[in-house]
C-alpha positions as CSV (number, residue, x, y, z in Angstrom):
1,M,-0.1,-0.1,-0.1
2,R,1.4,3.4,-1.0
3,L,2.3,5.8,2.1
4,E,0.7,9.4,1.7
5,G,3.2,12.1,1.9
6,G,6.2,10.0,2.7
7,T,7.2,8.2,5.9
8,S,10.2,8.5,8.4
9,V,12.7,6.1,9.7
10,I,15.0,6.2,12.6
11,I,18.6,4.8,11.8
12,R,20.9,3.9,14.7
13,V,24.5,4.1,13.8
14,E,27.7,3.8,15.7
15,M,30.3,6.5,14.2
16,D,34.1,6.0,14.4
17,K,34.9,9.7,14.8
18,Q,38.5,9.3,13.8
19,A,37.5,7.6,10.5
20,V,34.4,9.4,9.4
21,T,33.1,12.8,9.8
22,F,29.5,13.5,10.6
23,G,29.0,15.6,7.4
24,E,30.0,12.6,5.3
25,L,27.4,10.8,6.8
26,V,24.7,13.5,6.3
27,S,26.1,13.7,2.5
28,V,25.3,9.9,2.0
29,I,22.1,10.0,3.3
30,G,21.1,13.1,1.3
31,S,22.4,11.8,-2.0
32,H,20.4,8.6,-1.4
33,G,17.1,10.7,-1.0
34,G,16.9,11.0,2.8
35,D,16.4,14.1,4.7
36,I,17.5,14.0,8.2
37,V,15.2,15.8,10.6
38,A,16.4,14.9,14.3
39,I,19.6,13.7,15.5
40,D,19.8,12.3,19.0
41,V,22.9,11.3,20.6
42,I,22.6,7.9,22.5
43,G,25.8,6.6,23.6
44,P,28.5,9.6,23.6
45,G,32.3,8.6,23.5
46,K,35.5,10.1,22.7
47,R,36.2,8.1,19.6
48,L,33.0,6.0,19.2
49,E,29.6,7.5,19.3
50,T,26.1,6.0,18.8
51,R,23.4,8.3,17.2
52,D,19.8,8.0,16.1
53,L,19.0,9.8,13.1
54,T,15.4,10.4,12.3
55,V,15.3,10.4,8.3
56,S,12.3,11.3,6.5
57,V,12.0,9.4,2.9
58,Q,9.2,10.3,-0.2
59,E,9.0,6.6,-0.5
60,P,9.6,3.1,1.6
61,S,11.4,1.6,-1.2
62,I,14.2,4.6,-0.8
63,V,14.9,3.0,2.9
64,E,16.8,-0.3,1.7
65,R,18.9,1.4,-0.6
66,L,20.0,4.1,1.9
67,A,20.6,1.6,4.6
68,E,22.8,-0.1,2.5
69,A,24.8,3.0,1.2
70,V,25.1,3.7,5.2
71,S,26.5,0.6,6.2
72,K,29.2,0.7,3.5
73,L,30.4,3.9,4.8
74,K,33.9,3.6,6.2
75,G,33.9,4.2,10.0
76,I,29.9,3.6,10.3
77,T,28.4,0.6,11.7
78,L,24.7,0.3,11.0
79,I,23.0,-1.0,14.1
80,N,19.3,-0.7,13.4
81,V,16.7,0.7,11.2
82,S,13.4,1.1,12.6
83,D,10.3,2.8,11.0
84,R,8.6,5.1,13.5
85,T,5.3,3.6,12.5
86,F,6.4,0.2,13.4
87,L,7.9,1.5,16.6
88,L,4.6,3.1,17.5
89,H,2.7,-0.6,17.1
90,L,5.4,-2.1,19.6
91,G,3.4,-4.3,22.0
92,G,0.0,-2.9,20.7
93,K,-1.5,0.5,20.7
94,I,-4.1,0.2,23.6
95,Q,-4.5,-1.2,27.0
96,V,-6.8,-1.7,30.0
97,H,-6.8,0.8,33.1
98,S,-8.6,0.4,36.1
99,K,-11.1,3.2,37.1
100,V,-10.5,3.1,40.6
101,P,-7.3,1.7,42.8
102,I,-7.2,-1.0,44.9
103,K,-5.0,-0.2,47.7
104,N,-6.4,-2.2,50.7
105,R,-8.3,-5.1,51.7
106,D,-11.5,-2.8,52.0
107,D,-11.0,-1.7,48.4
108,L,-10.4,-5.4,47.2
109,S,-13.7,-6.4,49.0
110,R,-15.9,-4.0,47.2
111,V,-14.5,-4.2,43.6
112,Y,-14.4,-8.2,43.9
113,T,-15.5,-10.6,46.6
114,P,-17.6,-10.6,48.5
115,G,-19.4,-7.1,47.5
116,V,-19.4,-7.9,44.1
117,A,-22.0,-10.7,44.9
118,N,-24.6,-8.4,45.6
119,V,-24.1,-6.5,42.0
120,C,-24.2,-9.9,40.3
121,L,-27.5,-10.9,41.9
122,A,-28.8,-7.3,41.3
123,I,-28.2,-8.0,37.4
124,R,-29.4,-11.7,37.6
125,D,-32.7,-10.3,39.0
126,D,-33.0,-7.3,36.2
127,V,-30.6,-8.2,33.2
128,S,-31.0,-4.1,32.0
129,K,-28.9,-3.0,35.1
130,A,-25.9,-4.6,33.2
131,F,-26.0,-1.2,31.1
132,S,-25.3,0.6,34.5
133,L,-23.4,-1.6,36.8
134,T,-20.8,-2.9,34.0
135,I,-18.9,-2.0,31.2
136,R,-21.4,-2.7,28.8
137,R,-23.0,0.9,29.1
138,N,-20.1,2.5,27.4
139,T,-18.2,-0.8,25.4
140,V,-18.0,-1.5,21.6
141,A,-16.7,-4.7,20.1
142,V,-14.8,-4.0,17.0
143,V,-15.0,-7.7,15.1
144,S,-13.7,-8.4,11.9
145,D,-12.3,-11.9,10.2
146,G,-9.8,-10.0,8.3
147,T,-11.1,-10.9,4.9
148,A,-11.6,-7.2,3.6
149,V,-8.8,-5.0,5.2
150,L,-8.3,-1.4,3.9
151,G,-7.1,-2.1,0.6
152,L,-5.1,-5.2,1.5
153,G,-7.9,-7.7,1.0
154,D,-8.0,-11.1,2.7
155,I,-4.8,-10.9,5.0
156,G,-6.3,-13.0,8.1
157,P,-7.2,-12.1,11.6
158,H,-3.5,-11.8,13.0
159,A,-2.7,-9.1,10.2
160,A,-6.1,-7.4,10.6
161,M,-5.4,-6.4,14.6
162,P,-3.4,-3.6,14.0
163,V,-6.3,-2.1,12.1
164,M,-8.8,-2.8,14.7
165,E,-6.7,-1.5,17.7
166,G,-6.6,1.7,15.4
167,K,-10.4,1.6,15.1
168,A,-10.5,1.3,19.0
169,M,-8.2,4.1,19.6
170,L,-10.5,6.5,17.4
171,F,-13.4,5.3,19.3
172,K,-11.9,6.3,22.6
173,E,-10.2,9.6,21.6
174,L,-12.9,11.0,19.7
175,A,-16.0,10.0,21.2
176,G,-15.0,8.5,24.9
177,V,-16.3,5.1,23.7
178,D,-14.3,2.0,25.2
179,A,-13.9,0.0,22.1
180,F,-12.0,-3.6,22.1
181,P,-10.6,-5.3,19.0
182,I,-11.8,-8.9,18.2
183,C,-10.3,-10.7,15.5
184,L,-11.8,-14.1,14.5
185,D,-9.9,-17.0,13.2
186,T,-13.0,-18.2,11.0
187,K,-14.5,-17.3,7.7
188,D,-17.5,-19.2,8.3
189,T,-20.7,-17.1,8.5
190,E,-22.4,-19.3,11.0
191,E,-19.4,-19.4,13.3
192,I,-18.7,-15.8,13.0
193,I,-22.7,-15.1,13.9
194,A,-22.5,-17.6,16.6
195,I,-19.4,-16.1,18.3
196,V,-20.3,-12.5,18.2
197,K,-24.0,-13.6,19.6
198,A,-22.2,-15.3,22.3
199,L,-20.1,-12.5,23.1
200,A,-22.9,-9.7,23.2
201,P,-23.5,-9.6,27.0
202,T,-20.4,-7.9,27.2
203,F,-20.9,-5.3,24.8
204,G,-23.4,-2.2,24.2
205,G,-22.7,-2.5,20.4
206,I,-21.2,-4.1,17.8
207,N,-19.1,-2.7,15.2
208,L,-18.6,-5.3,12.3
209,E,-15.2,-4.3,10.3
210,D,-13.6,-5.4,7.2
211,I,-15.6,-8.7,6.3
212,S,-15.5,-9.3,2.7
213,S,-19.1,-9.3,0.6
214,P,-21.3,-10.9,0.3
215,R,-21.2,-12.6,3.7
216,C,-21.0,-9.2,5.5
217,F,-24.7,-8.7,4.6
218,E,-26.1,-12.1,6.0
219,I,-23.9,-11.6,9.2
220,E,-25.3,-8.1,9.9
221,N,-28.6,-8.5,9.1
222,R,-29.0,-12.1,11.0
223,L,-27.2,-10.5,13.9
224,K,-29.6,-7.5,14.1
225,E,-32.1,-9.8,14.1
226,M,-31.0,-11.8,17.4
227,L,-29.5,-8.9,19.2
228,D,-30.9,-6.1,21.1
229,I,-27.9,-3.9,20.9
230,P,-26.8,-1.7,17.6
231,V,-25.2,-3.8,15.1
232,F,-23.1,-1.7,12.4
233,H,-21.2,-2.6,9.5
234,D,-18.9,0.2,9.1
235,D,-17.4,-0.5,5.5
236,Q,-21.1,-0.2,4.5
237,H,-23.0,2.2,6.7
238,G,-20.2,4.4,7.7
239,T,-19.1,5.2,4.2
240,A,-22.5,5.7,3.0
241,V,-23.2,8.5,5.9
242,V,-20.4,10.4,4.8
243,L,-20.6,10.3,1.3
244,L,-24.3,11.5,1.6
245,A,-22.7,14.5,4.1
246,G,-20.7,15.4,1.4
247,L,-23.1,15.1,-1.4
248,F,-25.8,17.4,0.5
249,N,-22.9,20.1,0.7
250,A,-21.7,19.5,-3.0
251,L,-25.3,19.7,-4.4
252,K,-25.4,23.1,-2.4
253,I,-22.6,24.2,-4.4
254,V,-23.8,23.1,-7.9
255,D,-27.5,24.4,-7.0
256,K,-29.1,20.8,-8.0
257,P,-32.1,19.2,-6.1
258,I,-31.3,15.7,-5.0
259,D,-34.3,14.3,-6.4
260,R,-33.3,15.5,-10.0
261,I,-29.9,14.2,-10.5
262,K,-28.5,11.2,-12.0
263,V,-26.2,9.3,-10.0
264,V,-23.5,6.4,-11.1
265,V,-22.1,4.4,-8.7
266,C,-19.2,2.4,-9.5
267,G,-18.5,-0.8,-7.5
268,I,-21.5,-2.9,-5.8
269,G,-20.0,-4.3,-3.3
270,A,-20.8,-3.9,0.4
271,A,-20.1,-0.4,0.5
272,G,-21.7,0.5,-3.0
273,I,-25.2,-1.1,-1.8
274,A,-25.3,0.6,1.3
275,C,-24.3,3.7,-0.3
276,S,-27.0,3.1,-2.9
277,R,-29.6,2.4,-0.3
278,M,-29.0,5.7,1.5
279,L,-29.1,8.0,-1.6
280,L,-32.6,6.3,-2.6
281,N,-33.4,7.1,1.1
282,A,-32.2,10.6,1.0
283,G,-34.3,11.4,-2.2
284,V,-32.3,10.4,-5.4
285,T,-34.7,8.9,-8.2
286,N,-32.2,7.9,-10.7
287,L,-29.5,5.7,-9.6
288,I,-27.3,3.5,-11.6
289,G,-24.9,0.6,-10.1
290,V,-22.2,-0.5,-12.2
291,D,-19.9,-3.2,-11.7
292,K,-17.1,-4.7,-13.7
293,D,-19.3,-6.4,-16.0
294,G,-21.7,-3.5,-16.7
295,A,-24.7,-1.8,-15.4
296,I,-26.9,-3.5,-12.9
297,H,-30.3,-4.1,-14.6
298,R,-33.6,-5.7,-14.5
299,G,-34.0,-8.8,-16.9
300,E,-30.7,-10.3,-15.7
301,N,-30.7,-13.0,-13.5
302,Y,-27.5,-12.4,-11.1
303,A,-26.0,-15.0,-9.2
304,N,-25.9,-12.8,-6.2
305,E,-29.2,-12.3,-4.9
306,V,-28.4,-8.9,-3.4
307,W,-27.9,-7.7,-7.1
308,N,-31.1,-9.0,-8.0
309,E,-32.8,-7.1,-5.3
310,Y,-30.6,-4.0,-6.2
311,A,-31.9,-3.9,-9.7
312,K,-35.5,-3.8,-8.7
313,R,-34.7,-0.3,-6.7
314,T,-32.5,1.3,-8.9
315,N,-31.8,2.3,-12.8
316,P,-35.4,3.3,-13.6
317,N,-34.6,3.6,-17.0
318,N,-33.0,0.0,-17.3
319,E,-30.1,1.3,-19.1
320,T,-27.4,-1.3,-20.0
321,G,-23.8,-1.3,-20.9
322,R,-20.5,-0.2,-19.5
323,L,-19.5,2.7,-17.3
324,S,-18.9,4.7,-20.4
325,D,-22.2,4.3,-21.9
326,V,-24.3,4.9,-18.5
327,I,-22.3,8.0,-17.1
328,K,-23.3,9.9,-20.1
329,G,-25.8,12.6,-18.7
330,A,-24.8,11.8,-15.1
331,D,-24.7,14.6,-12.6
332,V,-22.5,12.6,-9.8
333,F,-20.2,9.9,-10.1
334,I,-19.6,7.7,-7.0
335,G,-16.4,5.5,-7.0
336,L,-16.1,2.5,-4.5
337,S,-14.2,0.3,-7.0
338,R,-10.6,0.3,-8.0
339,P,-8.0,2.7,-9.7
340,K,-8.5,4.1,-13.2
341,V,-11.9,2.8,-14.0
342,L,-12.9,6.5,-14.8
343,S,-11.2,8.4,-17.6
344,V,-11.4,12.3,-18.4
345,D,-13.5,11.5,-21.6
346,D,-16.0,9.7,-19.3
347,I,-16.2,13.0,-17.2
348,M,-16.6,15.1,-20.5
349,Q,-19.8,13.1,-21.1
350,M,-21.5,14.1,-17.5
351,N,-23.6,17.0,-17.2
352,A,-22.2,20.5,-16.5
353,D,-20.6,21.0,-13.2
354,P,-20.0,17.2,-12.6
355,I,-19.6,16.0,-9.2
356,V,-17.0,13.2,-8.7
357,F,-16.4,11.0,-5.4
358,A,-13.2,8.8,-6.3
359,M,-13.3,7.1,-3.1
360,A,-11.1,3.7,-4.1
361,N,-8.0,3.4,-1.5
362,P,-5.3,4.1,-1.7
363,E,-5.4,4.9,-5.3
364,P,-8.8,6.6,-6.7
365,E,-10.9,5.6,-9.7
366,I,-9.1,8.5,-11.6
367,S,-6.0,10.5,-10.3
368,P,-7.1,14.0,-8.7
369,E,-4.6,15.9,-11.4
370,D,-6.5,14.6,-14.2
371,A,-10.2,14.8,-13.2
372,M,-10.1,18.2,-11.2
373,P,-9.9,20.6,-14.2
374,H,-12.8,19.1,-15.5
375,V,-15.2,18.7,-12.4
376,R,-17.1,21.2,-10.2
377,V,-16.5,19.3,-6.9
378,F,-14.0,16.3,-6.5
379,A,-13.5,14.2,-3.5
380,T,-11.5,11.3,-2.4
381,G,-11.1,8.7,0.7
382,R,-7.3,10.1,1.0
383,S,-5.8,12.6,3.3
384,D,-3.5,14.4,1.1
385,Y,-6.1,16.0,-1.2
386,P,-9.3,18.4,-0.4
387,N,-12.5,16.9,0.7
388,Q,-11.6,13.8,2.3
389,L,-14.7,11.5,2.7
390,N,-13.3,9.3,6.3
391,N,-15.7,7.2,8.2
392,V,-13.7,8.7,11.0
393,L,-16.4,11.4,10.8
394,V,-19.1,8.7,11.3
395,F,-18.5,6.0,13.6
396,P,-17.6,7.5,16.9
397,G,-20.7,9.9,17.1
398,I,-23.1,7.5,15.9
399,F,-22.1,5.1,18.4
400,R,-21.9,7.5,21.2
401,G,-25.3,8.6,20.5
402,A,-26.6,4.9,20.2
403,L,-25.1,4.0,23.5
404,D,-26.1,7.2,25.5
405,A,-29.8,6.4,24.3
406,R,-29.2,2.5,24.7
407,A,-30.7,2.1,21.2
408,H,-31.6,-1.3,20.3
409,T,-30.2,-0.6,16.9
410,I,-29.0,2.1,14.4
411,N,-31.8,2.6,11.9
412,E,-31.9,4.2,8.6
413,D,-33.4,7.6,10.2
414,M,-30.5,7.6,12.7
415,K,-28.0,7.3,9.9
416,L,-29.7,9.9,7.7
417,A,-29.6,12.5,10.8
418,A,-26.0,11.5,11.1
419,A,-25.3,12.7,7.4
420,R,-27.1,15.6,7.9
421,A,-25.2,16.7,11.1
422,I,-21.8,16.3,9.6
423,A,-22.8,18.2,6.7
424,S,-24.2,21.1,8.7
425,I,-20.8,21.6,10.3
426,V,-19.5,23.5,7.2
427,S,-21.3,26.8,7.5
428,E,-22.7,28.5,4.5
429,Q,-19.6,31.0,4.9
430,E,-17.0,28.4,4.8
431,L,-18.8,26.1,1.9
432,N,-16.7,26.0,-1.3
433,E,-15.4,23.3,-4.0
434,F,-12.4,22.7,-1.9
435,Y,-14.4,22.6,1.4
436,I,-17.5,20.3,1.4
437,I,-16.7,18.1,4.3
438,P,-15.0,18.8,8.0
439,S,-11.8,17.7,9.1
440,V,-11.8,14.3,11.1
441,F,-10.0,16.6,13.9
442,N,-12.9,18.9,14.1
443,D,-14.1,18.9,17.5
444,K,-17.7,19.7,16.7
445,V,-18.6,16.6,14.6
446,V,-19.0,14.1,17.3
447,P,-21.4,16.1,19.7
448,A,-23.5,17.1,16.4
449,V,-23.7,13.5,15.3
450,R,-24.5,12.3,18.9
451,K,-27.3,14.8,19.3
452,A,-28.9,14.0,16.0
453,V,-28.7,10.3,16.5
454,I,-30.4,10.6,19.9
455,Q,-32.9,12.8,18.7
456,E,-33.9,10.2,16.0
457,A,-33.6,7.1,18.3
458,I,-36.1,8.9,20.5
459,R,-38.6,9.9,17.6
460,T,-38.3,6.7,16.0
461,G,-38.8,4.4,19.4
462,T,-35.6,2.7,19.7
463,A,-34.1,4.5,22.5
464,R,-34.6,2.8,25.7
465,K,-33.0,5.8,27.9
466,V,-33.4,9.5,27.3
467,P,-30.1,11.2,28.3
468,G,-30.0,13.8,30.9
469,D,-29.4,16.7,28.7
470,F,-32.5,15.5,26.4
471,R,-34.9,15.2,29.2
472,F,-35.9,19.1,29.7
473,R,-35.8,20.0,26.3
474,D,-39.3,21.4,24.7
């Protein structure tokens, strides 16, 4: 996977100051594409000195050549090369902390035996008390089988864990939600459903993550039927919510009503189907889904039953053909597929003021440099271009609201409200072609999404609790 904006490594060397100068070392590093940004003396000495050099490089492939050149320099012993990202992951990125100290026997008797027995019995007699007397009230399981991780594909549960740890960190840092990564060593749909169902008493919500299509649909749908806590597949619904938020604001710029636009969605997997469903619920009436074999249309019997249902709800004019055929006269292109499927010629066939959301990662469906001269609004899933459509804007606030309302589920109305809340963060004065969506670090996002989600949870009857800050509202 290509890194955005380069990376940095720490090179530890032992220098023989009688055999080599620091200037010679700097020169070698610079001539091989490295830029020294920090120097730390680890082991000073009159002749031999150990130093850590933090070196910035534009491409990871440079590191190996640079290290080889340094090791060949007379008077230099290369001790180690450490990627700073790898160093950050040593021992994992999260840990468990106790909320209260245990300093004496009285503390022990209250947090454990014998005092804890009374709490256990209270929950036995009223299971709902688990939400107030255990971690369940604020804890989400981040569950994956490692079959569809980022742009890496099926890398397995062990390799998926760093991503799930990162997701747990975002939950905590952005919304105060305690999340725990759970990577399952099985691809069996029935087994995954059974495991998550059995784990459910520990958690207030389930965030399904990076599970491949079409299994993810059945897993989510059946768990939603079985459990009385929110089950949310972020790859589907988080993507759909942030996309819709961006589209709401993009349509303001081009002054087009949502029910009059033609939308082409490229890539009809888990995210593509969820995004299409949200767009239809938001008012889009002319939406065409396109996959590698062309437009999904009525009259074709697809092996994937989800596509047959999709065909019934989309493509009102039953258009057929490839992407280049159905994109004629489109107002919006939404890419959830793979690099280089959209061309400038395709964009030139769209209506005036085209909107292009090329969300494939790490390489979008068309390069921004090629697309931006020909579109009115352009967005990607990347952080090194304007208008990043990132799920981080969605899941912390949605779960914060769902947990606070003790919601049974996260329904379509709650998701639509979340999209409108995210869009609303960008004021009329701020809104422009290069700023249609707030930054993931905007501290207004989570409170706005939480508020909107709770309001809809209460209105639609899925809330089992009205949070204190909502009890005295008109």
